[in-house]
HTML snippet that shows the backbone in 3Dmol.js (N, CA, C, O; Angstrom):
<script src="https://3Dmol.org/build/3Dmol-min.js"></script>
<div id="view" style="width:600px;height:400px;position:relative"></div>
<script>
const pdb = `
ATOM      1  N   MET A   1       0.838  -1.180   0.000  1.00  0.00           N
ATOM      2  CA  MET A   1       0.000   0.000   0.000  1.00  0.00           C
ATOM      3  C   MET A   1       0.881   1.240   0.000  1.00  0.00           C
ATOM      4  O   MET A   1       1.875   1.279   0.725  1.00  0.00           O
ATOM      5  N   PRO A   2       0.547   2.253  -0.789  1.00  0.00           N
ATOM      6  CA  PRO A   2       1.354   3.482  -0.825  1.00  0.00           C
ATOM      7  C   PRO A   2       1.041   4.408   0.347  1.00  0.00           C
ATOM      8  O   PRO A   2       0.012   4.286   1.012  1.00  0.00           O
ATOM      9  N   PHE A   3       1.961   5.329   0.569  1.00  0.00           N
ATOM     10  CA  PHE A   3       1.840   6.301   1.643  1.00  0.00           C
ATOM     11  C   PHE A   3       2.145   7.694   1.102  1.00  0.00           C
ATOM     12  O   PHE A   3       2.849   7.856   0.105  1.00  0.00           O
ATOM     13  N   LEU A   4       1.601   8.682   1.781  1.00  0.00           N
ATOM     14  CA  LEU A   4       1.884  10.086   1.499  1.00  0.00           C
ATOM     15  C   LEU A   4       2.510  10.673   2.747  1.00  0.00           C
ATOM     16  O   LEU A   4       1.899  10.658   3.816  1.00  0.00           O
ATOM     17  N   LEU A   5       3.733  11.194   2.622  1.00  0.00           N
ATOM     18  CA  LEU A   5       4.457  11.806   3.728  1.00  0.00           C
ATOM     19  C   LEU A   5       4.509  13.310   3.478  1.00  0.00           C
ATOM     20  O   LEU A   5       4.818  13.752   2.371  1.00  0.00           O
ATOM     21  N   VAL A   6       4.206  14.088   4.503  1.00  0.00           N
ATOM     22  CA  VAL A   6       4.239  15.550   4.395  1.00  0.00           C
ATOM     23  C   VAL A   6       5.017  16.109   5.577  1.00  0.00           C
ATOM     24  O   VAL A   6       4.840  15.678   6.717  1.00  0.00           O
ATOM     25  N   LYS A   7       5.883  17.078   5.286  1.00  0.00           N
ATOM     26  CA  LYS A   7       6.615  17.798   6.336  1.00  0.00           C
ATOM     27  C   LYS A   7       6.472  19.288   6.042  1.00  0.00           C
ATOM     28  O   LYS A   7       6.728  19.738   4.926  1.00  0.00           O
ATOM     29  N   HIS A   8       6.064  20.041   7.050  1.00  0.00           N
ATOM     30  CA  HIS A   8       6.010  21.492   6.890  1.00  0.00           C
ATOM     31  C   HIS A   8       6.001  22.174   8.245  1.00  0.00           C
ATOM     32  O   HIS A   8       5.780  21.550   9.283  1.00  0.00           O
ATOM     33  N   GLY A   9       6.247  23.474   8.201  1.00  0.00           N
ATOM     34  CA  GLY A   9       6.188  24.280   9.409  1.00  0.00           C
ATOM     35  C   GLY A   9       4.803  24.894   9.558  1.00  0.00           C
ATOM     36  O   GLY A   9       4.040  24.990   8.597  1.00  0.00           O
ATOM     37  N   VAL A  10       4.497  25.307  10.783  1.00  0.00           N
ATOM     38  CA  VAL A  10       3.238  25.996  11.073  1.00  0.00           C
ATOM     39  C   VAL A  10       3.532  27.146  12.024  1.00  0.00           C
ATOM     40  O   VAL A  10       4.520  27.128  12.759  1.00  0.00           O
ATOM     41  N   LYS A  11       2.661  28.144  11.998  1.00  0.00           N
ATOM     42  CA  LYS A  11       2.809  29.276  12.919  1.00  0.00           C
ATOM     43  C   LYS A  11       2.414  28.878  14.337  1.00  0.00           C
ATOM     44  O   LYS A  11       3.059  29.276  15.308  1.00  0.00           O
ATOM     45  N   ASP A  12       1.337  28.082  14.447  1.00  0.00           N
ATOM     46  CA  ASP A  12       0.796  27.707  15.752  1.00  0.00           C
ATOM     47  C   ASP A  12       0.199  26.308  15.626  1.00  0.00           C
ATOM     48  O   ASP A  12      -0.779  26.109  14.905  1.00  0.00           O
ATOM     49  N   TYR A  13       0.781  25.353  16.318  1.00  0.00           N
ATOM     50  CA  TYR A  13       0.324  23.967  16.202  1.00  0.00           C
ATOM     51  C   TYR A  13      -1.161  23.815  16.528  1.00  0.00           C
ATOM     52  O   TYR A  13      -1.875  23.125  15.800  1.00  0.00           O
ATOM     53  N   ASN A  14      -1.636  24.434  17.589  1.00  0.00           N
ATOM     54  CA  ASN A  14      -3.033  24.257  17.997  1.00  0.00           C
ATOM     55  C   ASN A  14      -3.999  24.722  16.905  1.00  0.00           C
ATOM     56  O   ASN A  14      -4.987  24.042  16.627  1.00  0.00           O
ATOM     57  N   LYS A  15      -3.727  25.861  16.290  1.00  0.00           N
ATOM     58  CA  LYS A  15      -4.573  26.352  15.201  1.00  0.00           C
ATOM     59  C   LYS A  15      -4.486  25.394  14.012  1.00  0.00           C
ATOM     60  O   LYS A  15      -5.506  25.045  13.418  1.00  0.00           O
ATOM     61  N   TRP A  16      -3.263  24.968  13.666  1.00  0.00           N
ATOM     62  CA  TRP A  16      -3.086  24.045  12.547  1.00  0.00           C
ATOM     63  C   TRP A  16      -3.873  22.764  12.799  1.00  0.00           C
ATOM     64  O   TRP A  16      -4.567  22.277  11.906  1.00  0.00           O
ATOM     65  N   ASN A  17      -3.772  22.216  14.005  1.00  0.00           N
ATOM     66  CA  ASN A  17      -4.438  20.954  14.323  1.00  0.00           C
ATOM     67  C   ASN A  17      -5.959  21.078  14.223  1.00  0.00           C
ATOM     68  O   ASN A  17      -6.636  20.138  13.806  1.00  0.00           O
ATOM     69  N   GLU A  18      -6.483  22.217  14.600  1.00  0.00           N
ATOM     70  CA  GLU A  18      -7.927  22.458  14.487  1.00  0.00           C
ATOM     71  C   GLU A  18      -8.377  22.360  13.020  1.00  0.00           C
ATOM     72  O   GLU A  18      -9.376  21.711  12.711  1.00  0.00           O
ATOM     73  N   VAL A  19      -7.637  23.005  12.136  1.00  0.00           N
ATOM     74  CA  VAL A  19      -7.974  22.969  10.704  1.00  0.00           C
ATOM     75  C   VAL A  19      -7.720  21.575  10.134  1.00  0.00           C
ATOM     76  O   VAL A  19      -8.535  21.061   9.368  1.00  0.00           O
ATOM     77  N   PHE A  20      -6.603  20.968  10.501  1.00  0.00           N
ATOM     78  CA  PHE A  20      -6.241  19.634  10.009  1.00  0.00           C
ATOM     79  C   PHE A  20      -7.302  18.611  10.407  1.00  0.00           C
ATOM     80  O   PHE A  20      -7.706  17.785   9.588  1.00  0.00           O
ATOM     81  N   THR A  21      -7.748  18.662  11.645  1.00  0.00           N
ATOM     82  CA  THR A  21      -8.758  17.726  12.142  1.00  0.00           C
ATOM     83  C   THR A  21     -10.082  17.908  11.397  1.00  0.00           C
ATOM     84  O   THR A  21     -10.793  16.934  11.148  1.00  0.00           O
ATOM     85  N   ALA A  22     -10.407  19.134  11.047  1.00  0.00           N
ATOM     86  CA  ALA A  22     -11.645  19.407  10.308  1.00  0.00           C
ATOM     87  C   ALA A  22     -11.627  18.797   8.907  1.00  0.00           C
ATOM     88  O   ALA A  22     -12.679  18.635   8.289  1.00  0.00           O
ATOM     89  N   GLN A  23     -10.443  18.461   8.406  1.00  0.00           N
ATOM     90  CA  GLN A  23     -10.288  17.864   7.076  1.00  0.00           C
ATOM     91  C   GLN A  23     -10.403  16.335   7.100  1.00  0.00           C
ATOM     92  O   GLN A  23     -10.338  15.700   6.047  1.00  0.00           O
ATOM     93  N   ARG A  24     -10.569  15.746   8.265  1.00  0.00           N
ATOM     94  CA  ARG A  24     -10.530  14.288   8.410  1.00  0.00           C
ATOM     95  C   ARG A  24     -11.506  13.570   7.483  1.00  0.00           C
ATOM     96  O   ARG A  24     -11.105  12.632   6.793  1.00  0.00           O
ATOM     97  N   ASP A  25     -12.765  13.976   7.445  1.00  0.00           N
ATOM     98  CA  ASP A  25     -13.747  13.300   6.598  1.00  0.00           C
ATOM     99  C   ASP A  25     -13.383  13.415   5.123  1.00  0.00           C
ATOM    100  O   ASP A  25     -13.534  12.456   4.365  1.00  0.00           O
ATOM    101  N   ALA A  26     -12.905  14.584   4.717  1.00  0.00           N
ATOM    102  CA  ALA A  26     -12.483  14.763   3.328  1.00  0.00           C
ATOM    103  C   ALA A  26     -11.301  13.857   3.002  1.00  0.00           C
ATOM    104  O   ALA A  26     -11.244  13.257   1.929  1.00  0.00           O
ATOM    105  N   ASN A  27     -10.355  13.765   3.942  1.00  0.00           N
ATOM    106  CA  ASN A  27      -9.214  12.859   3.724  1.00  0.00           C
ATOM    107  C   ASN A  27      -9.707  11.436   3.478  1.00  0.00           C
ATOM    108  O   ASN A  27      -9.273  10.771   2.537  1.00  0.00           O
ATOM    109  N   LEU A  28     -10.612  10.981   4.327  1.00  0.00           N
ATOM    110  CA  LEU A  28     -11.123   9.614   4.201  1.00  0.00           C
ATOM    111  C   LEU A  28     -11.875   9.410   2.888  1.00  0.00           C
ATOM    112  O   LEU A  28     -11.786   8.339   2.288  1.00  0.00           O
ATOM    113  N   GLN A  29     -12.615  10.422   2.433  1.00  0.00           N
ATOM    114  CA  GLN A  29     -13.331  10.323   1.155  1.00  0.00           C
ATOM    115  C   GLN A  29     -12.368  10.107  -0.002  1.00  0.00           C
ATOM    116  O   GLN A  29     -12.719   9.475  -0.999  1.00  0.00           O
ATOM    117  N   TYR A  30     -11.166  10.626   0.128  1.00  0.00           N
ATOM    118  CA  TYR A  30     -10.162  10.479  -0.919  1.00  0.00           C
ATOM    119  C   TYR A  30      -9.184   9.336  -0.631  1.00  0.00           C
ATOM    120  O   TYR A  30      -8.109   9.269  -1.227  1.00  0.00           O
ATOM    121  N   GLY A  31      -9.555   8.452   0.270  1.00  0.00           N
ATOM    122  CA  GLY A  31      -8.752   7.266   0.538  1.00  0.00           C
ATOM    123  C   GLY A  31      -7.471   7.531   1.295  1.00  0.00           C
ATOM    124  O   GLY A  31      -6.483   6.820   1.108  1.00  0.00           O
ATOM    125  N   MET A  32      -7.469   8.549   2.155  1.00  0.00           N
ATOM    126  CA  MET A  32      -6.276   8.937   2.904  1.00  0.00           C
ATOM    127  C   MET A  32      -6.525   8.732   4.392  1.00  0.00           C
ATOM    128  O   MET A  32      -7.293   9.471   5.007  1.00  0.00           O
ATOM    129  N   LYS A  33      -5.875   7.731   4.965  1.00  0.00           N
ATOM    130  CA  LYS A  33      -6.041   7.410   6.394  1.00  0.00           C
ATOM    131  C   LYS A  33      -4.770   7.826   7.137  1.00  0.00           C
ATOM    132  O   LYS A  33      -3.682   7.333   6.838  1.00  0.00           O
ATOM    133  N   LEU A  34      -4.910   8.728   8.101  1.00  0.00           N
ATOM    134  CA  LEU A  34      -3.756   9.196   8.862  1.00  0.00           C
ATOM    135  C   LEU A  34      -3.162   8.043   9.662  1.00  0.00           C
ATOM    136  O   LEU A  34      -3.853   7.387  10.442  1.00  0.00           O
ATOM    137  N   GLU A  35      -1.870   7.808   9.455  1.00  0.00           N
ATOM    138  CA  GLU A  35      -1.162   6.750  10.182  1.00  0.00           C
ATOM    139  C   GLU A  35      -0.374   7.307  11.351  1.00  0.00           C
ATOM    140  O   GLU A  35      -0.355   6.715  12.430  1.00  0.00           O
ATOM    141  N   TRP A  36       0.285   8.458  11.142  1.00  0.00           N
ATOM    142  CA  TRP A  36       0.981   9.081  12.261  1.00  0.00           C
ATOM    143  C   TRP A  36       1.201  10.562  12.025  1.00  0.00           C
ATOM    144  O   TRP A  36       1.262  11.046  10.895  1.00  0.00           O
ATOM    145  N   LEU A  37       1.319  11.260  13.152  1.00  0.00           N
ATOM    146  CA  LEU A  37       1.563  12.699  13.186  1.00  0.00           C
ATOM    147  C   LEU A  37       2.648  12.927  14.214  1.00  0.00           C
ATOM    148  O   LEU A  37       2.536  12.477  15.354  1.00  0.00           O
ATOM    149  N   MET A  38       3.713  13.635  13.809  1.00  0.00           N
ATOM    150  CA  MET A  38       4.850  13.865  14.701  1.00  0.00           C
ATOM    151  C   MET A  38       5.263  15.326  14.668  1.00  0.00           C
ATOM    152  O   MET A  38       5.008  16.047  13.704  1.00  0.00           O
ATOM    153  N   ARG A  39       5.918  15.745  15.764  1.00  0.00           N
ATOM    154  CA  ARG A  39       6.479  17.089  15.868  1.00  0.00           C
ATOM    155  C   ARG A  39       7.978  16.978  16.096  1.00  0.00           C
ATOM    156  O   ARG A  39       8.447  16.049  16.755  1.00  0.00           O
ATOM    157  N   ASP A  40       8.718  17.915  15.555  1.00  0.00           N
ATOM    158  CA  ASP A  40      10.156  17.983  15.772  1.00  0.00           C
ATOM    159  C   ASP A  40      10.415  18.306  17.244  1.00  0.00           C
ATOM    160  O   ASP A  40       9.814  19.236  17.782  1.00  0.00           O
ATOM    161  N   VAL A  41      11.296  17.555  17.898  1.00  0.00           N
ATOM    162  CA  VAL A  41      11.555  17.782  19.325  1.00  0.00           C
ATOM    163  C   VAL A  41      12.222  19.137  19.583  1.00  0.00           C
ATOM    164  O   VAL A  41      12.075  19.700  20.668  1.00  0.00           O
ATOM    165  N   ASN A  42      12.949  19.661  18.600  1.00  0.00           N
ATOM    166  CA  ASN A  42      13.623  20.949  18.766  1.00  0.00           C
ATOM    167  C   ASN A  42      12.783  22.119  18.262  1.00  0.00           C
ATOM    168  O   ASN A  42      13.058  23.269  18.604  1.00  0.00           O
ATOM    169  N   ASP A  43      11.781  21.842  17.466  1.00  0.00           N
ATOM    170  CA  ASP A  43      10.905  22.886  16.922  1.00  0.00           C
ATOM    171  C   ASP A  43       9.491  22.318  16.820  1.00  0.00           C
ATOM    172  O   ASP A  43       9.142  21.734  15.794  1.00  0.00           O
ATOM    173  N   PRO A  44       8.677  22.474  17.851  1.00  0.00           N
ATOM    174  CA  PRO A  44       7.345  21.866  17.868  1.00  0.00           C
ATOM    175  C   PRO A  44       6.392  22.402  16.805  1.00  0.00           C
ATOM    176  O   PRO A  44       5.284  21.886  16.657  1.00  0.00           O
ATOM    177  N   ASN A  45       6.805  23.426  16.066  1.00  0.00           N
ATOM    178  CA  ASN A  45       5.987  23.913  14.961  1.00  0.00           C
ATOM    179  C   ASN A  45       6.449  23.360  13.611  1.00  0.00           C
ATOM    180  O   ASN A  45       6.015  23.834  12.561  1.00  0.00           O
ATOM    181  N   THR A  46       7.325  22.363  13.643  1.00  0.00           N
ATOM    182  CA  THR A  46       7.670  21.606  12.444  1.00  0.00           C
ATOM    183  C   THR A  46       7.029  20.236  12.579  1.00  0.00           C
ATOM    184  O   THR A  46       7.308  19.494  13.522  1.00  0.00           O
ATOM    185  N   LEU A  47       6.168  19.911  11.625  1.00  0.00           N
ATOM    186  CA  LEU A  47       5.361  18.699  11.688  1.00  0.00           C
ATOM    187  C   LEU A  47       5.687  17.751  10.549  1.00  0.00           C
ATOM    188  O   LEU A  47       6.042  18.171   9.447  1.00  0.00           O
ATOM    189  N   VAL A  48       5.561  16.472  10.836  1.00  0.00           N
ATOM    190  CA  VAL A  48       5.680  15.420   9.831  1.00  0.00           C
ATOM    191  C   VAL A  48       4.503  14.489  10.060  1.00  0.00           C
ATOM    192  O   VAL A  48       4.248  14.052  11.182  1.00  0.00           O
ATOM    193  N   PHE A  49       3.785  14.192   8.977  1.00  0.00           N
ATOM    194  CA  PHE A  49       2.667  13.262   9.113  1.00  0.00           C
ATOM    195  C   PHE A  49       2.578  12.384   7.877  1.00  0.00           C
ATOM    196  O   PHE A  49       3.017  12.757   6.789  1.00  0.00           O
ATOM    197  N   MET A  50       1.996  11.205   8.076  1.00  0.00           N
ATOM    198  CA  MET A  50       1.910  10.238   6.989  1.00  0.00           C
ATOM    199  C   MET A  50       0.498   9.666   6.921  1.00  0.00           C
ATOM    200  O   MET A  50      -0.115   9.307   7.926  1.00  0.00           O
ATOM    201  N   PHE A  51       0.019   9.600   5.691  1.00  0.00           N
ATOM    202  CA  PHE A  51      -1.251   8.949   5.397  1.00  0.00           C
ATOM    203  C   PHE A  51      -0.989   7.650   4.664  1.00  0.00           C
ATOM    204  O   PHE A  51      -0.113   7.597   3.801  1.00  0.00           O
ATOM    205  N   GLU A  52      -1.728   6.606   4.987  1.00  0.00           N
ATOM    206  CA  GLU A  52      -1.822   5.449   4.121  1.00  0.00           C
ATOM    207  C   GLU A  52      -2.860   5.845   3.076  1.00  0.00           C
ATOM    208  O   GLU A  52      -3.934   6.335   3.426  1.00  0.00           O
ATOM    209  N   ILE A  53      -2.550   5.640   1.800  1.00  0.00           N
ATOM    210  CA  ILE A  53      -3.443   6.111   0.740  1.00  0.00           C
ATOM    211  C   ILE A  53      -3.880   4.955  -0.152  1.00  0.00           C
ATOM    212  O   ILE A  53      -3.142   3.990  -0.354  1.00  0.00           O
ATOM    213  N   GLU A  54      -5.093   5.072  -0.681  1.00  0.00           N
ATOM    214  CA  GLU A  54      -5.585   4.067  -1.627  1.00  0.00           C
ATOM    215  C   GLU A  54      -4.855   4.169  -2.955  1.00  0.00           C
ATOM    216  O   GLU A  54      -4.528   3.158  -3.575  1.00  0.00           O
ATOM    217  N   SER A  55      -4.597   5.414  -3.391  1.00  0.00           N
ATOM    218  CA  SER A  55      -3.878   5.600  -4.658  1.00  0.00           C
ATOM    219  C   SER A  55      -3.259   6.991  -4.692  1.00  0.00           C
ATOM    220  O   SER A  55      -3.760   7.928  -4.071  1.00  0.00           O
ATOM    221  N   MET A  56      -2.164   7.104  -5.426  1.00  0.00           N
ATOM    222  CA  MET A  56      -1.518   8.398  -5.609  1.00  0.00           C
ATOM    223  C   MET A  56      -2.465   9.353  -6.313  1.00  0.00           C
ATOM    224  O   MET A  56      -2.527  10.533  -5.967  1.00  0.00           O
ATOM    225  N   ALA A  57      -3.204   8.855  -7.300  1.00  0.00           N
ATOM    226  CA  ALA A  57      -4.095   9.702  -8.085  1.00  0.00           C
ATOM    227  C   ALA A  57      -5.151  10.358  -7.203  1.00  0.00           C
ATOM    228  O   ALA A  57      -5.422  11.551  -7.338  1.00  0.00           O
ATOM    229  N   LYS A  58      -5.751   9.575  -6.296  1.00  0.00           N
ATOM    230  CA  LYS A  58      -6.783  10.133  -5.415  1.00  0.00           C
ATOM    231  C   LYS A  58      -6.187  11.142  -4.433  1.00  0.00           C
ATOM    232  O   LYS A  58      -6.797  12.176  -4.161  1.00  0.00           O
ATOM    233  N   ALA A  59      -5.008  10.850  -3.905  1.00  0.00           N
ATOM    234  CA  ALA A  59      -4.353  11.775  -2.973  1.00  0.00           C
ATOM    235  C   ALA A  59      -3.986  13.071  -3.693  1.00  0.00           C
ATOM    236  O   ALA A  59      -4.175  14.154  -3.141  1.00  0.00           O
ATOM    237  N   GLN A  60      -3.468  12.976  -4.908  1.00  0.00           N
ATOM    238  CA  GLN A  60      -3.130  14.168  -5.682  1.00  0.00           C
ATOM    239  C   GLN A  60      -4.383  14.971  -6.016  1.00  0.00           C
ATOM    240  O   GLN A  60      -4.367  16.201  -6.004  1.00  0.00           O
ATOM    241  N   GLU A  61      -5.465  14.261  -6.314  1.00  0.00           N
ATOM    242  CA  GLU A  61      -6.731  14.939  -6.584  1.00  0.00           C
ATOM    243  C   GLU A  61      -7.150  15.757  -5.362  1.00  0.00           C
ATOM    244  O   GLU A  61      -7.549  16.914  -5.497  1.00  0.00           O
ATOM    245  N   PHE A  62      -7.061  15.162  -4.175  1.00  0.00           N
ATOM    246  CA  PHE A  62      -7.404  15.878  -2.947  1.00  0.00           C
ATOM    247  C   PHE A  62      -6.515  17.103  -2.765  1.00  0.00           C
ATOM    248  O   PHE A  62      -7.009  18.191  -2.470  1.00  0.00           O
ATOM    249  N   MET A  63      -5.210  16.931  -2.939  1.00  0.00           N
ATOM    250  CA  MET A  63      -4.279  18.043  -2.730  1.00  0.00           C
ATOM    251  C   MET A  63      -4.497  19.174  -3.721  1.00  0.00           C
ATOM    252  O   MET A  63      -4.159  20.321  -3.432  1.00  0.00           O
ATOM    253  N   ASN A  64      -5.062  18.866  -4.894  1.00  0.00           N
ATOM    254  CA  ASN A  64      -5.281  19.873  -5.933  1.00  0.00           C
ATOM    255  C   ASN A  64      -6.708  20.410  -5.971  1.00  0.00           C
ATOM    256  O   ASN A  64      -7.064  21.153  -6.885  1.00  0.00           O
ATOM    257  N   LEU A  65      -7.528  20.039  -4.987  1.00  0.00           N
ATOM    258  CA  LEU A  65      -8.892  20.565  -4.938  1.00  0.00           C
ATOM    259  C   LEU A  65      -8.859  22.086  -4.831  1.00  0.00           C
ATOM    260  O   LEU A  65      -7.993  22.642  -4.155  1.00  0.00           O
ATOM    261  N   PRO A  66      -9.803  22.766  -5.497  1.00  0.00           N
ATOM    262  CA  PRO A  66      -9.876  24.219  -5.331  1.00  0.00           C
ATOM    263  C   PRO A  66     -10.046  24.566  -3.845  1.00  0.00           C
ATOM    264  O   PRO A  66     -10.845  23.952  -3.139  1.00  0.00           O
ATOM    265  N   GLY A  67      -9.296  25.538  -3.400  1.00  0.00           N
ATOM    266  CA  GLY A  67      -9.396  25.978  -2.015  1.00  0.00           C
ATOM    267  C   GLY A  67      -8.393  25.349  -1.070  1.00  0.00           C
ATOM    268  O   GLY A  67      -8.269  25.795   0.071  1.00  0.00           O
ATOM    269  N   GLN A  68      -7.666  24.318  -1.512  1.00  0.00           N
ATOM    270  CA  GLN A  68      -6.708  23.674  -0.602  1.00  0.00           C
ATOM    271  C   GLN A  68      -5.592  24.626  -0.186  1.00  0.00           C
ATOM    272  O   GLN A  68      -5.117  24.574   0.948  1.00  0.00           O
ATOM    273  N   GLU A  69      -5.177  25.489  -1.098  1.00  0.00           N
ATOM    274  CA  GLU A  69      -4.135  26.454  -0.743  1.00  0.00           C
ATOM    275  C   GLU A  69      -4.638  27.384   0.360  1.00  0.00           C
ATOM    276  O   GLU A  69      -3.896  27.737   1.277  1.00  0.00           O
ATOM    277  N   LYS A  70      -5.899  27.773   0.257  1.00  0.00           N
ATOM    278  CA  LYS A  70      -6.496  28.644   1.274  1.00  0.00           C
ATOM    279  C   LYS A  70      -6.588  27.918   2.623  1.00  0.00           C
ATOM    280  O   LYS A  70      -6.402  28.538   3.670  1.00  0.00           O
ATOM    281  N   VAL A  71      -6.874  26.614   2.603  1.00  0.00           N
ATOM    282  CA  VAL A  71      -6.923  25.823   3.845  1.00  0.00           C
ATOM    283  C   VAL A  71      -5.553  25.860   4.521  1.00  0.00           C
ATOM    284  O   VAL A  71      -5.458  26.033   5.737  1.00  0.00           O
ATOM    285  N   GLY A  72      -4.495  25.697   3.728  1.00  0.00           N
ATOM    286  CA  GLY A  72      -3.142  25.767   4.280  1.00  0.00           C
ATOM    287  C   GLY A  72      -2.840  27.121   4.895  1.00  0.00           C
ATOM    288  O   GLY A  72      -2.223  27.206   5.956  1.00  0.00           O
ATOM    289  N   GLU A  73      -3.276  28.180   4.224  1.00  0.00           N
ATOM    290  CA  GLU A  73      -3.071  29.525   4.761  1.00  0.00           C
ATOM    291  C   GLU A  73      -3.836  29.701   6.076  1.00  0.00           C
ATOM    292  O   GLU A  73      -3.304  30.246   7.043  1.00  0.00           O
ATOM    293  N   GLU A  74      -5.090  29.234   6.102  1.00  0.00           N
ATOM    294  CA  GLU A  74      -5.906  29.323   7.321  1.00  0.00           C
ATOM    295  C   GLU A  74      -5.264  28.560   8.476  1.00  0.00           C
ATOM    296  O   GLU A  74      -5.326  28.987   9.629  1.00  0.00           O
ATOM    297  N   ALA A  75      -4.646  27.425   8.148  1.00  0.00           N
ATOM    298  CA  ALA A  75      -4.008  26.591   9.165  1.00  0.00           C
ATOM    299  C   ALA A  75      -2.670  27.158   9.627  1.00  0.00           C
ATOM    300  O   ALA A  75      -2.122  26.709  10.634  1.00  0.00           O
ATOM    301  N   GLY A  76      -2.140  28.144   8.896  1.00  0.00           N
ATOM    302  CA  GLY A  76      -0.873  28.752   9.285  1.00  0.00           C
ATOM    303  C   GLY A  76       0.351  27.990   8.818  1.00  0.00           C
ATOM    304  O   GLY A  76       1.407  28.064   9.445  1.00  0.00           O
ATOM    305  N   VAL A  77       0.216  27.247   7.706  1.00  0.00           N
ATOM    306  CA  VAL A  77       1.372  26.528   7.156  1.00  0.00           C
ATOM    307  C   VAL A  77       2.396  27.550   6.674  1.00  0.00           C
ATOM    308  O   VAL A  77       2.053  28.534   6.020  1.00  0.00           O
ATOM    309  N   THR A  78       3.657  27.298   7.008  1.00  0.00           N
ATOM    310  CA  THR A  78       4.731  28.200   6.596  1.00  0.00           C
ATOM    311  C   THR A  78       5.650  27.485   5.624  1.00  0.00           C
ATOM    312  O   THR A  78       5.899  26.287   5.759  1.00  0.00           O
ATOM    313  N   GLY A  79       6.150  28.215   4.650  1.00  0.00           N
ATOM    314  CA  GLY A  79       7.101  27.668   3.692  1.00  0.00           C
ATOM    315  C   GLY A  79       6.478  26.624   2.786  1.00  0.00           C
ATOM    316  O   GLY A  79       5.284  26.336   2.857  1.00  0.00           O
ATOM    317  N   GLU A  80       7.318  26.070   1.938  1.00  0.00           N
ATOM    318  CA  GLU A  80       6.905  25.011   1.017  1.00  0.00           C
ATOM    319  C   GLU A  80       6.957  23.664   1.723  1.00  0.00           C
ATOM    320  O   GLU A  80       7.973  23.326   2.329  1.00  0.00           O
ATOM    321  N   PRO A  81       5.891  22.900   1.655  1.00  0.00           N
ATOM    322  CA  PRO A  81       5.929  21.581   2.292  1.00  0.00           C
ATOM    323  C   PRO A  81       6.779  20.603   1.488  1.00  0.00           C
ATOM    324  O   PRO A  81       6.901  20.711   0.268  1.00  0.00           O
ATOM    325  N   LEU A  82       7.353  19.663   2.196  1.00  0.00           N
ATOM    326  CA  LEU A  82       8.001  18.516   1.565  1.00  0.00           C
ATOM    327  C   LEU A  82       6.915  17.456   1.431  1.00  0.00           C
ATOM    328  O   LEU A  82       6.305  17.058   2.423  1.00  0.00           O
ATOM    329  N   ILE A  83       6.677  17.002   0.207  1.00  0.00           N
ATOM    330  CA  ILE A  83       5.646  16.002  -0.053  1.00  0.00           C
ATOM    331  C   ILE A  83       6.299  14.833  -0.773  1.00  0.00           C
ATOM    332  O   ILE A  83       6.965  15.005  -1.794  1.00  0.00           O
ATOM    333  N   MET A  84       6.096  13.638  -0.220  1.00  0.00           N
ATOM    334  CA  MET A  84       6.678  12.440  -0.815  1.00  0.00           C
ATOM    335  C   MET A  84       5.632  11.329  -0.866  1.00  0.00           C
ATOM    336  O   MET A  84       4.901  11.101   0.097  1.00  0.00           O
ATOM    337  N   PHE A  85       5.577  10.650  -1.999  1.00  0.00           N
ATOM    338  CA  PHE A  85       4.770   9.439  -2.112  1.00  0.00           C
ATOM    339  C   PHE A  85       5.732   8.272  -1.923  1.00  0.00           C
ATOM    340  O   PHE A  85       6.762   8.193  -2.594  1.00  0.00           O
ATOM    341  N   LEU A  86       5.390   7.364  -1.004  1.00  0.00           N
ATOM    342  CA  LEU A  86       6.281   6.282  -0.621  1.00  0.00           C
ATOM    343  C   LEU A  86       5.595   4.945  -0.760  1.00  0.00           C
ATOM    344  O   LEU A  86       4.368   4.854  -0.716  1.00  0.00           O
ATOM    345  N   ASP A  87       6.381   3.921  -0.924  1.00  0.00           N
ATOM    346  CA  ASP A  87       5.870   2.559  -0.922  1.00  0.00           C
ATOM    347  C   ASP A  87       6.803   1.729  -0.053  1.00  0.00           C
ATOM    348  O   ASP A  87       8.014   1.954  -0.039  1.00  0.00           O
ATOM    349  N   THR A  88       6.247   0.786   0.658  1.00  0.00           N
ATOM    350  CA  THR A  88       7.070  -0.044   1.542  1.00  0.00           C
ATOM    351  C   THR A  88       7.898  -1.033   0.732  1.00  0.00           C
ATOM    352  O   THR A  88       7.472  -1.502  -0.324  1.00  0.00           O
ATOM    353  N   ILE A  89       9.063  -1.338   1.231  1.00  0.00           N
ATOM    354  CA  ILE A  89       9.940  -2.333   0.617  1.00  0.00           C
ATOM    355  C   ILE A  89       9.756  -3.657   1.345  1.00  0.00           C
ATOM    356  O   ILE A  89       9.674  -4.710   0.711  1.00  0.00           O
ATOM    357  N   LYS A  90       9.691  -3.611   2.654  1.00  0.00           N
ATOM    358  CA  LYS A  90       9.494  -4.828   3.469  1.00  0.00           C
ATOM    359  C   LYS A  90       8.315  -4.628   4.357  1.00  0.00           C
ATOM    360  O   LYS A  90       7.965  -5.521   5.128  1.00  0.00           O
TER     361      LYS A  90
END
`;
const viewer = $3Dmol.createViewer("view");
viewer.addModel(pdb, "pdb");
viewer.setStyle({}, {cartoon: {color: "spectrum"}});
viewer.zoomTo();
viewer.render();
</script>
């Protein structure tokens, strides 16, 4: 099964988490199940999270939905996110 890994900074974790949590149903509609969410121990406003995804195409469709950029702005995402599609080897 493929995965989507995202790393980015945020202005305020609590505000970001509120917006991120509100996206849960939409994530699931696009076959994206959150597997883990982590914070950098030296910078708690740097986040890394991974979704197990049904397909890259569906995840990309979700990320390219109109308004997604505005959701990121509302959540306080800073800088360009690192986005990686991964597949397990073992």
